[in-house]
Residue frames as a rotation matrix with the C-alpha (Angstrom) as fourth column:
MET 1
-0.822 -0.529 -0.214 37.80
0.557 -0.664 -0.499 -14.68
0.122 -0.529 0.840 31.07
PHE 2
-0.595 0.667 0.448 34.53
-0.349 -0.717 0.603 -12.93
0.724 0.203 0.660 30.27
LYS 3
0.335 0.785 -0.522 32.61
0.149 0.503 0.851 -15.40
0.931 -0.363 0.052 32.40
SER 4
-0.123 -0.447 -0.886 34.98
0.948 0.210 -0.238 -14.91
0.292 -0.870 0.398 35.33
ILE 5
-0.971 -0.226 0.075 34.64
0.205 -0.953 -0.221 -11.12
0.121 -0.200 0.972 35.15
PHE 6
-0.471 0.881 0.049 30.88
-0.878 -0.474 0.073 -11.15
0.088 -0.009 0.996 34.51
PRO 7
-0.992 0.077 0.103 29.54
0.056 0.980 -0.191 -14.41
-0.116 -0.183 -0.976 36.00
ARG 8
-0.430 0.903 -0.029 25.98
-0.044 0.012 0.999 -15.46
0.902 0.430 0.035 35.22
GLU 9
-0.690 0.213 0.692 23.71
-0.717 -0.328 -0.614 -14.59
0.097 -0.920 0.379 38.09
TYR 10
0.131 0.872 0.471 20.95
-0.751 0.397 -0.527 -17.03
-0.647 -0.285 0.707 37.18
ASP 11
-0.813 -0.350 0.466 20.71
-0.051 0.839 0.542 -20.50
-0.581 0.416 -0.700 35.69
PHE 12
-0.176 0.788 -0.591 18.34
-0.877 -0.398 -0.270 -19.81
-0.448 0.470 0.761 32.81
GLU 13
-0.555 -0.064 -0.830 18.92
-0.594 0.729 0.341 -23.22
0.583 0.682 -0.442 31.25
THR 14
-0.936 0.220 -0.274 17.58
0.345 0.721 -0.600 -24.92
0.065 -0.657 -0.751 34.37
MET 15
-0.545 0.773 -0.326 14.66
-0.242 -0.517 -0.821 -22.51
-0.803 -0.369 0.468 34.54
LEU 16
-0.235 0.436 -0.869 13.72
-0.972 -0.083 0.221 -23.26
0.024 0.896 0.443 30.93
ALA 17
-0.755 -0.105 -0.647 14.04
-0.190 0.980 0.062 -26.99
0.628 0.170 -0.760 31.55
GLU 18
-0.879 0.455 -0.142 11.76
0.280 0.251 -0.927 -26.75
-0.386 -0.854 -0.348 34.59
GLN 19
-0.280 0.801 -0.529 9.18
-0.662 -0.560 -0.498 -24.78
-0.695 0.211 0.687 32.62
ALA 20
-0.405 0.072 -0.911 9.42
-0.817 0.419 0.396 -27.31
0.410 0.905 -0.111 29.78
ASP 21
-0.947 0.034 -0.318 8.83
0.158 0.914 -0.373 -30.18
0.278 -0.404 -0.872 32.21
LYS 22
-0.631 0.748 -0.208 5.78
0.078 -0.205 -0.976 -28.43
-0.772 -0.632 0.071 33.64
THR 23
-0.259 0.507 -0.822 4.48
-0.917 -0.397 0.044 -27.73
-0.304 0.765 0.568 30.14
LEU 24
-0.666 -0.048 -0.744 4.77
-0.411 0.856 0.313 -31.42
0.622 0.515 -0.590 29.31
THR 25
-0.915 0.368 -0.163 2.91
0.340 0.492 -0.801 -32.27
-0.215 -0.789 -0.576 32.52
GLY 26
-0.417 0.784 -0.459 0.16
-0.454 -0.618 -0.642 -29.91
-0.788 -0.059 0.613 31.42
VAL 27
-0.251 0.299 -0.920 -0.22
-0.943 0.137 0.302 -31.52
0.216 0.944 0.248 28.00
GLU 28
-0.865 -0.063 -0.497 -0.17
0.015 0.988 -0.152 -34.98
0.501 -0.139 -0.854 29.59
THR 29
-0.783 0.607 -0.134 -2.91
0.127 -0.055 -0.990 -33.79
-0.608 -0.793 -0.034 31.95
LEU 30
-0.254 0.682 -0.686 -4.98
-0.877 -0.461 -0.133 -32.65
-0.407 0.568 0.716 28.96
VAL 31
-0.471 0.024 -0.882 -4.66
-0.623 0.699 0.352 -36.05
0.624 0.715 -0.314 27.27
ILE 32
-0.943 0.139 -0.301 -5.60
0.304 0.725 -0.618 -37.89
0.133 -0.674 -0.726 30.47
TRP 33
-0.598 0.750 -0.284 -8.56
-0.233 -0.501 -0.833 -35.55
-0.767 -0.432 0.475 30.96
LEU 34
-0.300 0.471 -0.830 -9.76
-0.954 -0.148 0.261 -36.15
0.000 0.870 0.493 27.40
ASN 35
-0.478 0.024 -0.878 -9.72
-0.296 0.937 0.187 -39.90
0.827 0.350 -0.440 27.99
THR 36
-0.961 0.145 -0.237 -11.54
0.273 0.337 -0.901 -39.73
-0.051 -0.930 -0.363 31.35
LEU 37
-0.415 0.893 0.174 -15.32
-0.252 -0.297 0.921 -39.97
0.874 0.339 0.348 31.47
PRO 38
0.644 0.610 0.461 -17.45
0.754 -0.608 -0.248 -38.35
0.129 0.508 -0.852 32.62
GLN 39
-0.255 -0.753 0.607 -15.62
0.577 -0.622 -0.529 -35.09
0.776 0.215 0.593 32.03
THR 40
0.490 0.308 -0.816 -15.19
0.848 -0.388 0.363 -32.87
-0.205 -0.869 -0.450 35.04
GLU 41
0.989 -0.146 0.021 -13.99
-0.140 -0.973 -0.182 -29.29
0.047 0.177 -0.983 35.29
PRO 42
0.548 -0.830 -0.104 -10.28
0.558 0.455 -0.693 -29.31
0.623 0.322 0.713 34.29
VAL 43
0.980 -0.088 0.177 -9.07
-0.187 -0.707 0.682 -27.72
0.066 -0.702 -0.709 37.52
HIS 44
0.521 -0.842 0.142 -5.74
0.444 0.409 0.797 -29.58
-0.729 -0.352 0.587 37.54
LEU 45
0.051 -0.483 0.874 -4.82
0.990 -0.090 -0.108 -28.25
0.130 0.871 0.474 34.12
VAL 46
0.702 0.257 0.664 -5.79
0.215 -0.966 0.146 -24.72
0.678 0.041 -0.734 35.12
ARG 47
0.929 -0.370 -0.020 -3.61
-0.054 -0.189 0.981 -25.00
-0.367 -0.910 -0.195 38.22
ILE 48
0.219 -0.884 0.414 -0.62
0.806 0.403 0.433 -26.20
-0.549 0.239 0.801 36.19
GLU 49
0.206 -0.089 0.974 -1.03
0.800 -0.558 -0.221 -23.31
0.563 0.825 -0.043 33.75
GLU 50
0.918 0.154 0.365 -1.10
-0.069 -0.845 0.530 -20.84
0.390 -0.512 -0.765 36.64
GLU 51
0.697 -0.717 0.013 2.08
0.238 0.248 0.939 -22.38
-0.676 -0.652 0.343 38.10
VAL 52
0.034 -0.686 0.727 3.84
0.987 0.135 0.082 -22.07
-0.154 0.715 0.682 34.76
ASP 53
0.590 0.233 0.773 2.74
0.417 -0.908 -0.045 -18.44
0.691 0.349 -0.633 34.47
ALA 54
0.969 -0.236 0.068 4.37
-0.172 -0.457 0.873 -17.75
-0.175 -0.858 -0.483 37.84
MET 55
0.350 -0.879 0.324 7.56
0.606 0.476 0.637 -19.55
-0.714 -0.027 0.700 36.77
ARG 56
0.155 -0.253 0.955 7.70
0.947 -0.238 -0.217 -17.57
0.282 0.938 0.203 33.54
HIS 57
0.815 0.205 0.541 7.20
0.106 -0.972 0.208 -14.21
0.569 -0.112 -0.815 35.24
GLN 58
0.823 -0.568 -0.015 9.92
-0.011 -0.043 0.999 -14.98
-0.568 -0.822 -0.041 37.76
MET 59
0.112 -0.807 0.579 12.32
0.854 0.377 0.359 -15.88
-0.508 0.454 0.732 34.98
GLU 60
0.375 0.082 0.924 11.47
0.728 -0.643 -0.238 -12.73
0.574 0.761 -0.301 33.03
ASP 61
0.992 -0.041 0.123 12.24
-0.111 -0.763 0.636 -10.61
0.068 -0.645 -0.762 36.09
LYS 62
0.458 -0.875 0.160 15.64
0.223 0.287 0.932 -12.30
-0.861 -0.391 0.326 36.37
LEU 63
0.159 -0.360 0.919 16.22
0.981 0.163 -0.105 -11.91
-0.112 0.919 0.379 32.64
ILE 64
0.789 0.199 0.581 15.69
0.312 -0.945 -0.100 -8.17
0.529 0.261 -0.808 32.89
ASN 65
0.879 -0.392 0.270 18.16
-0.458 -0.540 0.706 -7.86
-0.131 -0.745 -0.654 35.77
SER 66
0.606 -0.670 0.429 20.79
0.456 0.734 0.502 -10.28
-0.651 -0.109 0.751 34.45
PHE 67
0.225 -0.624 -0.748 23.98
-0.613 -0.688 0.390 -8.95
-0.758 0.371 -0.537 32.88
SER 68
-0.637 -0.503 -0.585 24.90
-0.771 0.421 0.478 -12.13
0.006 0.755 -0.655 30.99
THR 69
0.474 0.808 0.349 22.88
-0.714 0.585 -0.385 -15.08
-0.515 -0.066 0.854 29.66
PRO 70
-0.092 -0.568 0.818 23.92
0.016 0.821 0.571 -18.53
-0.996 0.066 -0.066 28.35
PHE 71
-0.592 -0.066 0.803 22.52
0.798 0.092 0.596 -17.70
-0.113 0.994 -0.002 24.89
ASP 72
-0.773 0.189 0.606 20.62
0.176 -0.854 0.490 -14.91
0.610 0.485 0.627 23.18
ARG 73
-0.916 0.393 -0.079 18.38
-0.049 -0.307 -0.951 -13.09
-0.398 -0.867 0.300 25.66
GLN 74
-0.302 0.841 -0.448 15.55
-0.942 -0.335 0.005 -12.74
-0.146 0.424 0.894 23.15
ASP 75
-0.328 0.139 -0.934 15.65
-0.398 0.877 0.271 -16.49
0.857 0.460 -0.232 22.42
ILE 76
-0.939 -0.009 -0.344 15.33
0.299 0.473 -0.829 -17.25
0.170 -0.881 -0.442 26.14
TYR 77
-0.664 0.728 -0.171 12.31
-0.433 -0.561 -0.705 -14.97
-0.609 -0.394 0.688 26.40
ASP 78
-0.174 0.626 -0.760 10.67
-0.973 0.008 0.230 -16.24
0.150 0.780 0.608 23.19
LEU 79
-0.634 -0.103 -0.767 11.26
-0.135 0.991 -0.021 -19.91
0.762 0.090 -0.642 24.04
SER 80
-0.930 0.294 -0.219 9.59
0.275 0.168 -0.947 -19.43
-0.242 -0.941 -0.237 27.41
ARG 81
-0.510 0.769 -0.384 6.73
-0.641 -0.638 -0.426 -17.42
-0.573 0.029 0.819 25.92
GLN 82
-0.271 0.412 -0.870 5.90
-0.836 0.347 0.425 -19.93
0.477 0.843 0.250 23.17
MET 83
-0.806 0.008 -0.592 5.91
0.235 0.922 -0.308 -22.84
0.543 -0.387 -0.745 25.62
ASP 84
-0.820 0.534 -0.207 3.48
0.028 -0.324 -0.946 -20.79
-0.572 -0.781 0.251 27.68
TYR 85
-0.338 0.699 -0.630 1.25
-0.928 -0.360 0.097 -20.26
-0.159 0.617 0.770 24.64
LEU 86
-0.580 0.062 -0.812 1.28
-0.332 0.893 0.305 -24.01
0.744 0.446 -0.497 23.99
LEU 87
-0.863 0.231 -0.450 0.03
0.499 0.527 -0.688 -24.67
0.078 -0.818 -0.570 27.50
ASN 88
-0.695 0.635 -0.336 -2.51
-0.383 -0.723 -0.575 -21.84
-0.608 -0.271 0.746 27.33
PHE 89
-0.323 0.574 -0.752 -4.13
-0.898 0.065 0.435 -23.33
0.299 0.816 0.494 24.23
SER 90
-0.697 0.052 -0.715 -4.18
0.132 0.990 -0.057 -26.75
0.704 -0.135 -0.697 25.89
LYS 91
-0.869 0.371 -0.326 -5.97
0.311 -0.101 -0.945 -25.27
-0.384 -0.923 -0.028 28.88
GLU 92
-0.519 0.694 -0.499 -8.45
-0.722 -0.669 -0.179 -23.38
-0.457 0.267 0.848 26.70
THR 93
-0.581 0.280 -0.765 -9.21
-0.465 0.658 0.593 -26.58
0.669 0.700 -0.252 24.81
ALA 94
-0.743 0.255 -0.619 -10.26
0.554 0.752 -0.356 -28.32
0.375 -0.607 -0.700 28.02
ILE 95
-0.789 0.446 -0.423 -12.16
0.079 -0.609 -0.789 -25.34
-0.609 -0.656 0.445 29.45
GLU 96
-0.482 0.628 -0.611 -14.22
-0.860 -0.472 0.194 -24.81
-0.167 0.619 0.768 26.31
MET 97
-0.624 0.275 -0.732 -14.93
-0.151 0.876 0.457 -28.51
0.767 0.396 -0.505 25.87
TYR 98
-0.772 0.326 -0.546 -16.25
0.636 0.383 -0.671 -28.66
-0.010 -0.865 -0.502 29.43
THR 99
-0.680 0.494 -0.541 -18.20
-0.145 -0.814 -0.562 -25.42
-0.719 -0.304 0.625 29.11
PHE 100
-0.421 0.495 -0.760 -19.68
-0.907 -0.240 0.347 -26.21
-0.011 0.835 0.550 25.68
GLY 101
0.283 0.520 0.806 -20.40
-0.538 0.782 -0.316 -29.85
-0.794 -0.344 0.501 26.54
VAL 102
0.497 -0.205 -0.843 -18.20
-0.814 0.227 -0.535 -31.21
0.301 0.952 -0.054 23.76
SER 103
0.765 -0.238 0.599 -17.07
-0.121 0.859 0.497 -34.83
-0.633 -0.453 0.628 23.95
ALA 104
-0.212 -0.934 -0.286 -13.70
-0.667 -0.075 0.741 -35.89
-0.714 0.348 -0.607 22.63
ASP 105
0.901 0.432 -0.041 -13.94
-0.311 0.577 -0.755 -37.48
-0.303 0.693 0.654 19.20
GLY 106
0.655 -0.666 0.357 -11.26
0.705 0.708 0.026 -39.28
-0.271 0.235 0.934 17.20
THR 107
0.412 -0.489 0.769 -9.88
0.467 -0.611 -0.639 -36.06
0.782 0.622 -0.024 15.73
ILE 108
0.683 -0.117 0.720 -9.55
-0.567 -0.707 0.422 -34.35
0.460 -0.697 -0.550 19.11
LEU 109
0.850 -0.356 0.388 -7.87
-0.092 0.624 0.776 -37.39
-0.518 -0.695 0.498 20.65
ALA 110
0.553 -0.663 0.504 -5.49
0.833 0.442 -0.332 -37.78
-0.003 0.604 0.797 17.73
MET 111
0.463 -0.367 0.807 -4.55
0.123 -0.875 -0.468 -34.09
0.878 0.316 -0.360 17.66
ALA 112
0.760 -0.152 0.631 -3.94
-0.640 -0.337 0.690 -34.08
0.108 -0.929 -0.354 21.41
GLY 113
0.811 -0.473 0.346 -1.85
0.303 0.844 0.443 -37.25
-0.501 -0.254 0.828 21.10
ALA 114
0.425 -0.658 0.622 0.30
0.772 -0.094 -0.628 -35.68
0.472 0.747 0.468 18.37
LEU 115
0.567 -0.178 0.804 0.67
-0.323 -0.946 0.019 -32.54
0.757 -0.271 -0.594 20.48
LEU 116
0.877 -0.229 0.422 1.85
-0.357 0.275 0.893 -34.64
-0.320 -0.934 0.160 23.41
ARG 117
0.623 -0.682 0.384 4.45
0.741 0.672 -0.007 -36.43
-0.253 0.289 0.923 21.27
GLY 118
0.371 -0.468 0.802 5.70
0.499 -0.628 -0.597 -33.19
0.783 0.622 0.001 19.80
THR 119
0.706 -0.069 0.705 5.90
-0.535 -0.705 0.466 -31.55
0.465 -0.706 -0.534 23.22
SER 120
0.892 -0.377 0.249 7.78
0.069 0.658 0.750 -34.52
-0.447 -0.652 0.613 24.63
PHE 121
0.404 -0.768 0.497 10.43
0.899 0.233 -0.371 -34.33
0.169 0.597 0.784 21.89
THR 122
0.406 -0.199 0.892 10.69
0.107 -0.959 -0.262 -30.56
0.908 0.202 -0.368 22.38
VAL 123
0.891 -0.042 0.453 11.16
-0.449 -0.235 0.862 -30.85
0.070 -0.971 -0.228 26.14
ARG 124
0.700 -0.681 0.216 13.94
0.563 0.712 0.420 -33.37
-0.440 -0.172 0.881 25.63
GLY 125
0.283 -0.580 0.764 15.58
0.779 -0.326 -0.536 -30.94
0.560 0.747 0.360 23.21
VAL 126
0.661 0.018 0.750 15.37
-0.265 -0.930 0.256 -28.01
0.702 -0.368 -0.609 25.62
LYS 127
0.947 -0.229 0.225 17.09
-0.162 0.265 0.951 -30.07
-0.277 -0.937 0.214 28.31
ILE 128
0.340 -0.865 0.369 20.12
0.649 0.500 0.574 -30.95
-0.681 0.044 0.731 26.17
MET 129
0.948 0.152 0.279 20.32
0.316 -0.559 -0.767 -27.90
0.040 0.815 -0.578 23.92
ASN 130
0.673 -0.732 0.108 23.73
-0.735 -0.678 -0.018 -26.91
0.086 -0.067 -0.994 25.29
THR 131
0.039 -0.675 0.737 25.23
-0.634 0.554 0.540 -30.40
-0.772 -0.488 -0.406 25.47
ASP 132
-0.532 -0.166 0.830 24.17
0.379 0.830 0.409 -32.45
-0.757 0.532 -0.379 22.43
LYS 133
-0.332 0.393 -0.857 23.28
-0.596 -0.792 -0.133 -30.26
-0.731 0.467 0.497 19.46
GLY 134
-0.846 -0.004 -0.533 23.08
-0.462 0.504 0.730 -33.16
0.266 0.864 -0.428 17.00
GLN 135
-0.767 0.588 -0.256 20.51
0.641 0.724 -0.254 -34.93
0.036 -0.359 -0.933 19.17
VAL 136
-0.402 0.621 -0.673 18.57
0.103 -0.700 -0.707 -31.69
-0.910 -0.353 0.217 19.57
GLU 137
-0.581 0.149 -0.800 18.30
-0.774 -0.404 0.487 -31.34
-0.250 0.903 0.350 15.79
ASP 138
-0.878 0.268 -0.396 16.95
0.063 0.886 0.459 -34.90
0.474 0.378 -0.795 15.58
LEU 139
-0.581 0.683 -0.443 14.40
0.707 0.154 -0.690 -34.18
-0.403 -0.714 -0.573 18.29
ILE 140
-0.470 0.382 -0.796 13.36
-0.367 -0.904 -0.218 -30.99
-0.803 0.190 0.565 16.48
ARG 141
-0.771 0.166 -0.614 12.70
-0.577 0.225 0.785 -33.01
0.269 0.960 -0.078 13.32
LYS 142
-0.776 0.497 -0.388 10.62
0.538 0.843 0.002 -35.56
0.328 -0.207 -0.922 15.23
ALA 143
-0.452 0.619 -0.642 8.62
0.453 -0.461 -0.763 -32.81
-0.768 -0.636 -0.072 16.95
GLY 144
-0.623 0.178 -0.761 8.14
-0.621 -0.704 0.343 -31.14
-0.475 0.687 0.550 13.57
ASN 145
-0.870 0.323 -0.372 6.62
-0.041 0.705 0.708 -34.34
0.491 0.632 -0.600 12.22
ALA 146
-0.545 0.691 -0.474 4.13
0.814 0.300 -0.498 -34.30
-0.202 -0.657 -0.726 15.10
ASP 147
-0.457 0.341 -0.821 3.26
-0.095 -0.937 -0.337 -30.70
-0.884 -0.076 0.461 14.24
HIS 148
-0.794 0.154 -0.588 2.62
-0.602 -0.061 0.796 -31.66
0.087 0.986 0.141 10.61
GLU 149
-0.790 0.525 -0.317 0.38
0.497 0.851 0.172 -34.46
0.360 -0.022 -0.933 11.85
ILE 150
-0.469 0.620 -0.629 -1.68
0.491 -0.409 -0.769 -31.95
-0.734 -0.670 -0.112 13.86
GLU 151
-0.540 0.226 -0.811 -2.22
-0.602 -0.777 0.184 -29.86
-0.589 0.587 0.556 10.72
THR 152
-0.851 0.196 -0.487 -3.22
-0.299 0.581 0.756 -32.90
0.431 0.790 -0.436 8.67
LEU 153
-0.686 0.604 -0.405 -5.65
0.727 0.597 -0.340 -34.08
0.036 -0.528 -0.849 11.35
TYR 154
-0.522 0.474 -0.709 -7.15
0.068 -0.805 -0.589 -30.60
-0.850 -0.355 0.388 11.59
VAL 155
-0.643 0.246 -0.726 -7.92
-0.753 -0.376 0.540 -30.42
-0.141 0.893 0.427 7.87
ALA 156
-0.793 0.336 -0.508 -9.35
0.051 0.868 0.495 -33.95
0.607 0.366 -0.705 7.79
GLY 157
-0.665 0.536 -0.519 -11.42
0.693 0.186 -0.696 -33.30
-0.277 -0.823 -0.496 10.91
MET 158
-0.534 0.458 -0.711 -12.84
-0.309 -0.888 -0.340 -30.07
-0.787 0.038 0.616 9.51
ALA 159
-0.742 0.245 -0.624 -13.74
-0.605 0.155 0.781 -31.81
0.288 0.957 0.034 6.24
GLU 160
-0.748 0.465 -0.474 -15.63
0.515 0.857 0.028 -34.43
0.419 -0.223 -0.880 8.22
LEU 161
-0.599 0.527 -0.603 -17.48
0.414 -0.441 -0.797 -31.77
-0.686 -0.726 0.046 10.22
PHE 162
-0.647 0.319 -0.693 -18.61
-0.627 -0.739 0.246 -30.05
-0.434 0.593 0.678 7.03
ARG 163
-0.741 0.353 -0.571 -20.26
-0.274 0.618 0.737 -33.28
0.613 0.703 -0.361 5.95
THR 164
-0.814 0.450 -0.367 -22.45
0.569 0.494 -0.657 -33.54
-0.115 -0.744 -0.658 9.08
ASN 165
-0.217 0.839 0.499 -26.04
0.446 -0.370 0.815 -32.36
0.868 0.400 -0.294 9.45
ASP 166
0.591 0.342 -0.730 -25.55
0.805 -0.191 0.562 -30.86
0.052 -0.920 -0.388 12.91
PRO 167
0.289 -0.511 0.809 -24.25
0.334 -0.739 -0.586 -27.30
0.897 0.439 -0.043 12.41
MET 168
0.758 0.005 0.652 -24.26
-0.538 -0.560 0.630 -26.44
0.368 -0.829 -0.421 16.13
ASN 169
0.833 -0.483 0.270 -22.10
0.174 0.693 0.700 -29.44
-0.525 -0.536 0.661 17.02
ALA 170
0.440 -0.680 0.587 -19.84
0.855 0.117 -0.505 -28.68
0.274 0.724 0.633 14.07
LEU 171
0.514 -0.202 0.834 -19.44
-0.088 -0.979 -0.183 -25.09
0.853 0.021 -0.521 15.24
LYS 172
0.866 -0.168 0.470 -18.51
-0.482 -0.039 0.875 -26.17
-0.129 -0.985 -0.114 18.77
LYS 173
0.687 -0.621 0.377 -16.03
0.495 0.780 0.383 -28.77
-0.532 -0.077 0.843 17.60
ARG 174
0.549 -0.493 0.675 -14.49
0.561 -0.382 -0.734 -26.36
0.620 0.782 0.067 15.14
GLU 175
0.701 -0.271 0.660 -13.54
-0.552 -0.792 0.261 -24.16
0.452 -0.547 -0.704 18.11
ILE 176
0.754 -0.405 0.517 -11.89
-0.251 0.550 0.797 -27.12
-0.607 -0.731 0.313 19.83
TYR 177
0.631 -0.525 0.571 -10.04
0.768 0.528 -0.363 -28.22
-0.111 0.668 0.736 16.71
HIS 178
0.625 -0.359 0.693 -8.81
0.171 -0.803 -0.570 -24.66
0.762 0.475 -0.440 16.25
HIS 179
0.762 -0.357 0.541 -7.43
-0.647 -0.375 0.664 -24.43
-0.034 -0.856 -0.516 19.80
LEU 180
0.622 -0.542 0.565 -5.50
0.217 0.813 0.541 -27.66
-0.753 -0.214 0.623 19.29
ARG 181
0.588 -0.411 0.696 -4.24
0.752 -0.037 -0.658 -26.36
0.296 0.911 0.288 15.95
ASP 182
0.718 -0.312 0.622 -3.09
-0.328 -0.940 -0.094 -23.17
0.614 -0.137 -0.778 17.68
ALA 183
0.731 -0.481 0.484 -1.28
-0.385 0.295 0.874 -25.29
-0.564 -0.825 0.030 20.27
GLY 184
0.560 -0.508 0.654 0.45
0.725 0.682 -0.091 -27.04
-0.400 0.525 0.751 17.37
ARG 185
0.625 -0.315 0.714 1.45
0.383 -0.674 -0.632 -23.68
0.680 0.668 -0.301 15.90
ALA 186
0.766 -0.375 0.522 2.89
-0.637 -0.552 0.538 -22.64
0.086 -0.744 -0.662 19.26
LEU 187
0.642 -0.540 0.545 4.83
0.186 0.799 0.572 -25.90
-0.744 -0.266 0.613 19.22
ARG 188
0.592 -0.394 0.703 6.14
0.788 0.100 -0.607 -25.04
0.169 0.914 0.370 15.75
LYS 189
0.686 -0.325 0.651 7.30
-0.192 -0.944 -0.268 -21.59
0.702 0.059 -0.710 16.86
THR 190
0.774 -0.417 0.477 8.94
-0.472 0.124 0.873 -23.13
-0.423 -0.900 -0.101 19.93
LEU 191
0.581 -0.548 0.601 10.88
0.617 0.779 0.113 -25.46
-0.530 0.305 0.791 17.63
ASP 192
0.642 -0.327 0.694 11.96
0.490 -0.521 -0.699 -22.56
0.590 0.789 -0.174 15.41
ILE 193
0.714 -0.350 0.606 13.30
-0.593 -0.763 0.258 -20.67
0.372 -0.544 -0.752 18.42
LEU 194
0.722 -0.447 0.527 15.00
-0.149 0.644 0.750 -23.76
-0.675 -0.620 0.399 19.81
HIS 195
0.597 -0.498 0.629 16.70
0.799 0.438 -0.411 -24.32
-0.070 0.748 0.660 16.46
HIS 196
0.647 -0.324 0.690 17.81
0.068 -0.877 -0.475 -20.68
0.759 0.354 -0.546 16.31
ALA 197
0.756 -0.349 0.553 19.21
-0.649 -0.291 0.703 -20.89
-0.085 -0.891 -0.446 19.84
VAL 198
0.675 -0.505 0.538 21.11
0.282 0.850 0.445 -24.10
-0.682 -0.148 0.716 19.08
VAL 199
0.594 -0.452 0.665 22.59
0.702 -0.112 -0.703 -22.60
0.393 0.885 0.250 15.91
GLY 200
0.679 -0.288 0.675 23.72
-0.338 -0.939 -0.061 -19.63
0.652 -0.187 -0.735 17.98
LEU 201
0.765 -0.373 0.525 25.44
-0.467 0.239 0.851 -21.94
-0.443 -0.896 0.009 20.45
ILE 202
0.824 -0.457 0.335 27.52
0.559 0.754 -0.346 -23.63
-0.095 0.473 0.876 17.77
């Protein structure tokens, strides 16, 4: 009865799914860019990030003006914002690598690969969050494993850098490792919000 009296004006679930898809495209673009030599300016990734920013702002405008939402309004906002952070850190990784002249090493490639896997699981979870909660929880666990892998790779990569005799290269790569770690942390927060939203839907 509530829904018939106060119908939802906007399909926030579809908007989140579309943003999630675009976020995954962005991370895929980062991984492809890292594996393509010689490196060129990452204009495609920058463009994707700008498109997602526009999508997010449009959704936030609708969220402000909407009377009812499919689940907690704050969760919708936070889920969108954290996915945006994930993509922002991916973009910054590529921009700084290109600007600083840093080549992808094994740690960078492995961290980006784990980020892609975690993002893929998360996107699948966002798409079915209101239809298959058990499957969402399984996807959250798998994405969480990818996040843990990012942290492990970061620590191992930093330990290796500290053993080198090239402090300038180590300093540059530390920045790149840190951006990828931050992307992993944004992934982790996205998973926390997704879990909270799913619990609220039960």
